Every structure is written in structure tokens, then in C-alpha cells.
N, C-alpha and C positions, 0 to 999 in steps of 0.2 A: 064575723061568716065562716064559713066551713071551704077553708079554700082547694084542701086537699086534692080534689077529683082536678082541677085546673092545674095546681102544680104538677101533678103528674102527667097530665094531656100536653101542658106546655115544654115539659123537660122532656117527655119522649120527641115531639114536633122537633125540637132543637139537635136534641142528640142524632136524632135520625139526620138531620141535616151536614151537620157539623163533625161528629163523631165525639164529640166533648160529653162526658158522661155526669149526665146531674142526677144523684139519687139521694138516700138519704141524709146525707153529711151535708148535701148541697139545699136542701130542702128550706130550710130557714134564709138562704140566702134567695133561691126562689122566692120565695113566698115576700120577702120585703121589697124584690124590686120589681116584683108584679103590681103589687098593692101601687106603690108610686105610678106605676103606667097607668093603671086602671083610675086613680085619682087624676091624671093628666088629662086623660079622654073622659072622664065623666060617669065612668061606670061604678055601681055599688054594689051589684051582684055576679058572682063570679061567671054564672050560668050565660046573662047577655055578653060579657066580654070573652067567654068563650064561643059562642056566636058568632059576634064582631070579628074574631079572626078566624072562624072559616068562611065568612062572606069576605072578609078584604085579605085574603090568605098570601097575595104575592110582596103587599105592602108589612103588613102587621108580620108575618113570620120573619121577614128582612130587620123589622125593628127589634124583633124578640131577641134575633141572634146578637144583635149590636149590645142590647140589653144584656145578655145572659150569659155572653163570654170574655174573657178576664182579659182586661187591659194594662194592667199593672206591669210599667217597663222604665228603664231608666237608661241615659247613654252612657255607653262604653259597660254595659251590664255583663258580668261573669268576665272579669277582666284579663282571665288567664288565657282566654280562646284569643284575644287580641295579642297577649304575651308570644303564643304558639303560631300565630300567624309573622309575627314580626323576626324573630328567630330560626323557625324553622319551615314554617308554612309556606310564605312569599317567595324563600331564597331557590327552594326547590318548584315553585311553579314558575317561576320565570325563566330558570334552566329550561322546563318542559316546554315554555312558550317559543322561548327563541328557538329551542331545535324544531317546534314544529311551524317554525317562521311563521308566529301570528303575533300581534300585538296589541291585542286588547283581554284584558284577564275578566272573566265573566263570572258573577256572584248573583247568586238567587236567597234572599231572606224569605223562606218559604210560610215564615210568620210572623209578620213582620208588624201587627198590631198597628199603632199609630204612627210609625216610622223612626221611632229611634233609633233600632239596630241598625236602619238604611244609613240614614246621615252618620252614625259612627263610624260605620264603614266608610263611608265616602270620606270623612275627614282622615282617619287612618291611612285609608288609600293614599289620598293625595299627599300626605307627608310622606310616607316612607317609599312609596314608588319613586316619585323624585332624586330620591337619593341611593336607590339599588337599579332601578332601572328609569330612568325617565324617557326612554323611546314609547313603553309599554304602557298604554290607557286601562281604565276600566269601566265596565259597567254592570248597575245593579239594579236588578227586576225586585221590586216588594212586592209581596202579597199576600192577601190575608182573606179570609171567610167573610169579613165583616166590612163591607162598602162604608159604612159611615168612618170607620178607622181608616178607610183606604183615601175618603175623602180627607179627613185633616194628614194624613201624611202626604200625599198631594200638593195641601197647601201648603206644607214646611213652616209651622208657625208654631214655636214653643214660650212658655214663660222662662225668662231669663235665669231664675231660682233653677229650672230644671236645665239649662245648658250649662251653666257655670260648673255644674257636677262634674263637667267633664276635664278632662288633662288640659291645659293650658298649652301646651305645645301643638295639640289638635285642633284648637278653636279658629288660631290665624284670623283670617283675613274674612272667613268666610258667610257671618252674620251678620245683620244690618238693624238696629232697634227701630220698632214699631213707633207710631206718633198716638196723640190723642186717647183714645180709648184703648188703646191697643200698645199705649206706652211701656207696659209692665212685659212686653212681649217683644220675641226676636224671630227675624224671618230666614231663610236661609237663600246664600245669594246665588246669584244664576248660573254662577261659575262652575257650581258643586249642585246645583241641580240639575243640570244639564245631562249628564251621566248615567242620572236615575231613572226609573220608568216604576208603576207603580198599576197593579190590576187586581180585581178580586179574582180567587181562586178559593175552589174547596180541596183541600189535600185527600178528603176523600173519592175524588171524582176528577184526577189530574189528566186525565187523557183528553179530554173534550179542549182542554185550555192551553196546555202544555205541550203537545205535538210538538215533535222535532226540532226541542230548546235542547240545549246542553252547555252545561256549565264548569269552571273550574273549581268553586268554592258554592255548598248551598248550606246556610244557615238554618236549622229547623230548630229551634230550642224552646224549651217549655210550654210546648202543647203537648208531646207524648204521655204528660203525668196525666191528663185529662181522657185518654184514650185505654181501650181494652189491650192485649198483647197481641191479638189478633189482628186489630186495627193498626198497630205500632208495624207488625210482621210486613203489613200489606202496604200502609204508606211507605215506609223505609224502602220497600223494594220496589216500587215507584220512583223513588227518587232516585235510586241508584241509577234506575236507565236514563235519568239528565245529567248526572254526572258522569265528566270525562274519564278515562280510565285510569290517570294520574289525579284525579281530584280529591277533593278534602270534604267531607259530611261534619258539620258540627251540631250537636243535640245539647240541650241542657246539664248544668253540671248536676244535677239531682236525678238525672234519667239515663237510662243504660238501655242497649243493646242486646246485652248478656240474654241467650234462650234463644234468640228469634231464627237461630241456625241459617242465616243469613251470610253470605257468601264477603265478608267484610274483614277487616285486618285494624284492630286498636293499635293507637298512634301515641292517644294521650289522653288525661282524662276527657271523656265525651267527645273525642274526636276520633273518626274512622275515616276508613278509604276501601276502594275496593279489595278483596283478597290478593294477597302480596304473598311472596316467600317471607323467610324469616328477614326480620328487621332487626340488625344490631343496635343496640343500642347506643344514641347519641352522645358525639362525644360533648362535655363540657363548653358552655357557649360563653366565649371569652369575646368578648366586644361591646363596644359604647359605638350606640348612632349618633353621630356627630349632625348637628342642627344643619340643614340646608341655609345657602345664601337669599334662596327663594323665599323662605318663611320667617319673616319679619319679626318674629315674636323670640325666637332663640337664636343669638348670634354670637358664636366664638370669640373670645377676648383674642384669644393667642392660640397657635398652631396645634393641633390636639397629639402630635406624633409622640412625642415626650411623657403624654400623661399614661399614669397607669390604666389598666383595663379593669372593667368592672365584671366578674365571675358570679355569672347568677346562677352555679351550680351550688353558691354558698349562700347565707345567711345574709340579707341586704344591712350592713352595720348603721343604727340610727341613734343620732346622739339628740336628746329632747330637750328643750330650754322652756324651761314653763315655774310661775313660782305657785301655782296650785299643785301640791301632794295628790291631789284626788285628780287630777287632770295627768299629770306621771306616772301615777298607779293604773291608769286605764289605756296609757299609750301602752304601757309593758304587756298587756293583758292582748290589745289587740294589733303590736309588733311582736308576735311570738314566734319561735323555731317553726312551729306547725303551719304558719302562713310566709314563712321564708324569710322574716326578720330577724334581728338580734340588737335590742336596744343597749349599745355598749356604755352608753353612759347618759346622765340628767343634771341639769344646772338648775337653778332658782333664779337666774338672772344673768343678763349679759355681761359681768363681770367676772362671776364664778364660772359661767361657759369658756371665756376667753382663756381661762388658766387652765382650766381641765381641758381643753381640745389640743394644747401642747403637747400633751403626753397622749391622747388619745386618736386614735384613727377610724372614723368614720366617713361612709359613703355619701350620707344625706343626712341633714338636721331639721327638724323640727321646732319651730320659733313662735315664742307667744308676743305680743305686740304690748300691753301693761303689765310690768314686772316692777317691783322697788328696785332703788339703786341704778339699774342701768336696764330702760324697756326695751323692745324691739328694732324700734327706729332707729335710735341709737347705736345699737349694736351694731345694725346694718352699715352705718353710714363708717363706723369705725375698722370693721374689719373685713368686710366683702372685699375681693380680689382675686385675680386670675387662681391660686391654689387653694382658695376657701372651696371645701365642700357645697352642693348647692343646699338649697333653703326652700323648705316648704313651710308657710307661712300657717300655723294652728291657734285662730283667734277667736274671742266672741265678738270684735271688732266687725261691721260691715264692710267686705270687700272693697265696694264702690267709695267709700269712706277717702278723702280727696288727701287730707292730712296723715291719715294712717295707713288703713288698707291699699287706695292704690300708690300711697307713699312706698309703701314696703317693696311695693312690685317693681317700681322706679328705680328704688335703691340695690335691685340685685336678687330678691327673692325670687322664685322659679314658679312656684305655684301657691295658692291659697284655698286654706279649707276653714269654712266658718264653724264654728261651733256655739251655737244660739244657746244650748244649756249642757247640763252635765249629761243626762239620759241621751241627749243629742248624740255627743258624741261618738257612743257607742255604735249609734243607729249609719253613722258616716264612717263606720271600718272600712267599707270598700273603697270609698272612695279616699279616705287617707292612703291606704294601702297604694292602692292605684296610681296617685298621684306622687308617692314616694318613686316609687318604680320608675314614674317616669321623669321623673327629676335626678335620680340616676341617670339615666339614660344620658339627660342632657349634658351632665358631667360637670368639672369644674372649671371654672372661667368663664362664664357664659352668662350674658349680659340681657334680662329678661324684658326689661321695656314693660309699658303698659299698652294693651291693645286697643284697637279703634272702638271694639264694639265695648270696652270696661270704658273708656271715657265717657261715653254715652250716654252711662249710666250715673256718672261721678256724680257724690253729694258732698255738701259740708252741715250739720246741726246749724239750726238756729232757732233761739227761742224767741217765738212773737209771743207780743202782750204778755211780758215776764209780771206784770201785776195781780194778772190772773193765777197765776201759776206758786208753787210752793213746793221748796225741800223740805222733808222732816228727817234728821238723821238721830239716830238714839245708839247711843256707846254707854261704856265704861269707862272710869278711872284706865283702866290700861290700854284701853285703844287710844291715847292721847296720843301717841307719836302718828299713828295711822290717820287720825282725823286730821290733824294739822297739815299732812301731806296731803290730803285730798283738797282741804281748805287753798293752800299755797296753788293749786293748779285753776283755780277758780279763776276767769279773767271775761272781760265783757261785759254785758247789758244781763246781769245774773238776777233770775226772781230771788225773793226772798230765801235765805237757808236757815232754819231752825235745827241748831243742836243741842238734842236734850241729854243729859248724863244722866244715872242714877245712883245714889248713893254718894254724891258727892258733898256732901255736909257742905264745912266751910271752904270746899277747894274751889267752887265755880270762879272766883277772881281769880284765882292761879288759870284756869282751863282755860278763861276770856283773854288775861293777855298773853298765853302761848297761842291760840287762835288767830289773835289781833298782830302778833309779831309777824306770823304767815302771809298776812293775804293785805292788800293794798283798800279791799272792803271795809266798810265802816261795821265794827263790832260793840252790840250792844246786851244788855242784860235783856231777858224778856220779859215784860210786863203782862202778865196774865190777866190782868184787871182792863186794862184801855189795850186791850191788841189788837195792832194794825202793823204789819210788817212792812216795812220799805223795798222796793226794788234796790238792787246793790247792796244791802245790809246780812249782816251775819247776826242771829241772835243766839244766846247762850242761855239755856235754864234748865229746871230741875223737869224730869218726867213727871213725876209725881204729880206734878203742880199742873200739867198740862192741858188736861183734860177740861178746864175752865175757860182755855185758851182754843181749845180746836173748834167748840160748839161755834166762835165767831168767825172760822175760816172754811168753812164745810163747803162753802159754793166754788173755793180753788181746786184746781187742777192737781195733785200730791205726787212728788216721787218722794217713795218714804225708803231709807236705808237703815238697814240694821249692821251694825258691826257687832262681832262674836255673839257670846250667847248673855242674848239680854234678861236676867232672871224675871220672874214676876210679868214678864210683858206677852199678853196672849194677841193672838190675831184679831179677835175682835177690839180688841180696847185699844190698837193701833189702826186697825184698817176701816171699822165703821165710822159713818156717818159723812165719809168725804162723798163729794159727789161724781168724782174720777180719780183714782186712785192706781199705786203701781207700786208694789213690794219686792225689794233688791234685798237679799239677805248673803251675807258675808260666807264664803265656803270655808268652813274649820275641818274638813276632810272628815272628822264622825262628827254622828249627831249626840248632844250630851246631856238632853233632857226633853222630857214628854213636850213642853213648850217650846222647845227650838225643834223639833219633830215636825209638829203644827206650823210653824211659820216658812219653815221650809218645804212643805206640802202647800200653802198657799203663796210663794213669792212665783213670782213671773221668771225671775232670773235668779241664781245659787250662783256665786264668780268672787274670784279673790277681790279684795278690798281694792286692789288697785285699779278696777274695770268701774266701779261704783259709778263714777261720775260720768264715764262716757256713756251707759247705758243709762243714767238718769236723765244726760244730755238728749237722747235718744230720744226717752218717752217724751220729755217734755217736749220737745220740738214735733212730734207725733207727725214726723213724714215731712215737715217742710224743709225745703234745702236751698242752695242758693249755689 
């Protein structure tokens, strides 16, 4: 169908109403979303749908505004704004409120989308005002041009996976888990919902809806990028009319008010105020916000008076503990001086870290869970104390895992970042940096504990019907020690495990004896003629002969684990024919062959071998918890 006239007409309608510019660059997005809308309503011809729009203008144009305005947002997005508020903005505003003899801080989130920004501000203010000025309350108004987004914001329900990206120090006791069909969601509690209000407001027409309202802080972020310069100037001019004389205006980090000729002063990146006299550069901030007794998630073990202060005018010193050289390399890039960090040291396990930290001075530590010699849990048990730097877990283990994720928080880690894959670690750069900064604020000697909302999601994997499942582990002679260490951790009702070796020759019996010595499980030689692997049994065999056996096992759910670079092993040879399969490949830091590259591309996980068993269990349990 020729949709260009429809795209042009709808784009003009939405642009006229919202100010959002929908031009040629957005045409493909508009066409895709309109096609889905037409299919939803049963239209096949653009002309018929266009007629429907004009016949039902009130309802359909509202639906199009929701469809074509961007809703991407996260909790505590662009965290530097919250840092500015905590260090500079709030102290100044508190002084101003006290001078005016007022007890309520008023904030307007002027393009709040689905409420993430509003509830981030509410959590942030609840935490910091209790410490800085307990007598001062806050009120937040969230507005957006899209009424459907406002409905979602008013409901205050979000996926737990979205909420847990927020710093733990702000989560506190503000959320409750849903039940039944919404068991993966959380809802804001009434004590944090009550100071918040929402309404539908068009930034291009503020006079009709915002008359007489004034605010101490206005957030209008990541909306000006869709406006023309004339619209930016007009909207900002109107926003300033609602900003108190000593108030603060925040726009998106990628946005600027340069060239608008408005009477404003620049205070920090994308932070402005009404025009002020020349402002001297602020003195470096030497502060540590100590946790409040009213905030149960962070409680100092000892008095803070004698502790050194964090100087945030200097890079935050980070020590990274992880057995993956790839992860350590990525962390060094994410935690560069450009972002206000310095990686002062690294370690590949807990024991290595303990020795290095005797001579290194760090403000905060990242810690993995699965590592050789000494993992993260054992490290926390042995080392956490009043003088230990705050720890942020950076692990591929689920945060809700009772024995590992939640245990690390119980043992003293301040926060948690999940790294589902190497690629995803870079995507979580903002979350990592944000949580490290908050951990540094929490300071040494802090007992983290486990939040009630985290306990409500706790889980431990168990593998039901292990007779219908299977592990296939492929390696070489050089992987013997790593394979034996993995076998040693296999406990409980295990599905059959088949270890396949390449180029073993007459060493198969030696490998079998080494594996047998490491486990209480039965260890047998794989019989490729009468192939019927049993629960709780480990089998050792030659990879070259496995294809004959594989055909008899195709109905099993299989977890395939690859140690090293297995020469001659193709993705098809390993993965084809299974009714349900999941591939995990060892992180070798470099791609050593084209076959290895193909295996990595096909893998669901690329992790150090120390994480193999956990992720294999996770897959074979298929979300079953107890």
C-alpha cells in the first residue's frame, strides 16, 4: 500500500498538537506504528483509516499521540542531575525555603512519560530530605501530553526488572510485589504515592492548565530534541514563568538552551536558573551522606566521625574483582576518568584481591560471585567489616537467588548489578556508575541487609523431572582441571551429565578416574550403542562417537556447555536435533577461530567456566523456584 499521504497527514496532526517533529527521519517509525494500528482496527486501506481518524478525531488523535510520542525512560535516568541536586541544589533550596518560612518543596516533572522520573524523584527526596531537613515535605506534579502514559504513571505499577536498576539506597520500603498474573510487577506504596499527582498537560499550551502554579524545581528532560528552536524558546519561556526566583530548571543531558537568548544562568550541564549575577565556581564537595536510622536498608555499624571523606571533585577509585579478563577490560572502559572514575586495581579471585587491597586504597569495590580459588560469597564472609570499602556486586547470577545473590547482600554488599551477557554489561554502564557512586556515599562500615521487596522475589533453582533433561559438556585435555572443579560442585538430584572429550586417545580412563574422584555421583563410560543415561550419573565419552548416541536423546531438554575452543566443533553438530537446547560457551577473552566465532554467536551465554553450572541449572530449572 502507498502510505505516504497517511504518514504525512498523521505526522502533521500529531506535530501540531504536541510539537514533536515527525519528519522524513521518523517516517519509517510512523509507518510501522500506523500499520499496527490499522491492523488492530481492521483497516487495509490508508484512505479508509484516514477517514476514520477525522470521523473519530477526539479519541483517535489521542490514541495517535500515545502511539507516536516516545516513551523510553528508566528510573534515575541521567543520574548526574540527581547528584547535582544532592550536593548543590537541595542545600540551596532548603535554605531558600527556610528563609521564606515554607515547609514544602514543589517539583514539576513536565514531560514525565509513564512516571519513572516522578517516582525516582520521590524516592530520592524521601531519602535525602529526612537527612538534610526532616521538617520539609515535598510535592511532585507529573505531566505529559499523552493521557495513556499518565494513566500508567497514576497506577504506579512497573516490572521488578525495571525497578531493581535503581540504587538500593533509594528503594527502601517503597514497593510491594504483585500477585497472580502481575507477580513480576511491583506497585508503589501509598506513603510515597500520596505526595505525587499527575495530569495531562500540553507543553505548547501551558496557560490553560498551569495558571497560578509555581515550583522550586522543574524537570523537562529529553523532549526539546523533538522541538524546533522556536518551540524550545517559547516552551522554556513559559516554564520560567512557573519557576520560583531561586528555582532550578533541568533539561536533557543531550539538550541545550544556548542560542535561545532567554534570561537564564547556566549552573551545571543542562541545569539552569533565572538570570543571576556572576556565580563563583563552587568549592569542591567533601561530604558523605550518612544513612538515616529511618532508612532500614543502610545502617552504619560504627560512628562516622573518624572516617575519611569522599572527595567527589576527584575520580572515584574503584577496585574490580572478577575472573573474566574480558569483564575487567570492559569495566576499565566504563569506569574511565571521563566519567569520574579510576580503576586502581583488579583481581581474578578473592584471595588475590585480599592481598592487593593491603596496599591499594579504593573508595568502592566491584565483586563477582563465581571465581576460582575464592568466590565472591566466601570473600564477603571473610573480609567484610567496618573498615572495608563498600561493595557492589557485578555478577551474572540473578539478584534474587537465595544462596548467592541475596546472600551477597545479606553479607554486606551495598548494591547489585546483573550482567546477563558481555554485550549487556556495556548497556548497563549508567547503572554501574550510578550504583558505584551511591555505594561510595553510603561509605565504609555499612550493613546492607536484604530489602523486603527483594525477599518477596527470592528464588532458588531446582530441576524437576531430571530424567527428561541432560547436560552435555564438551572440552579437551587442557580443560581437565576446570571440568573436575565443575563436577565437584554437582550435588542433589542431577540430570545425567555427558562429558565429551576430543583427541583423548587412550586417556579416557584417566579422565574418568579424575572426574570420579571429584564427586559422589556415579561415573561411567558412555555407551553409544545402548545409550540410556541415568539420573545422578556422569558419563565420559569421545566426542567423535557421540552423534550415534545423540539421535536417541533428541527429546531431552539439553544444556550444552563448551570449554575452551573445541576444534572441529560446529554449531550444527552440537545443537541440531534437540527438541530444546541451550548453549553456554566459555569466555576466552579472544576469538581464536571461525568455528569459535560461530559458537559464540549462537550461545545464549558467554561466561567464565566458573559460572557454567549456575547458568546450566538456571536453564534446566526453567524458572521453577522453591
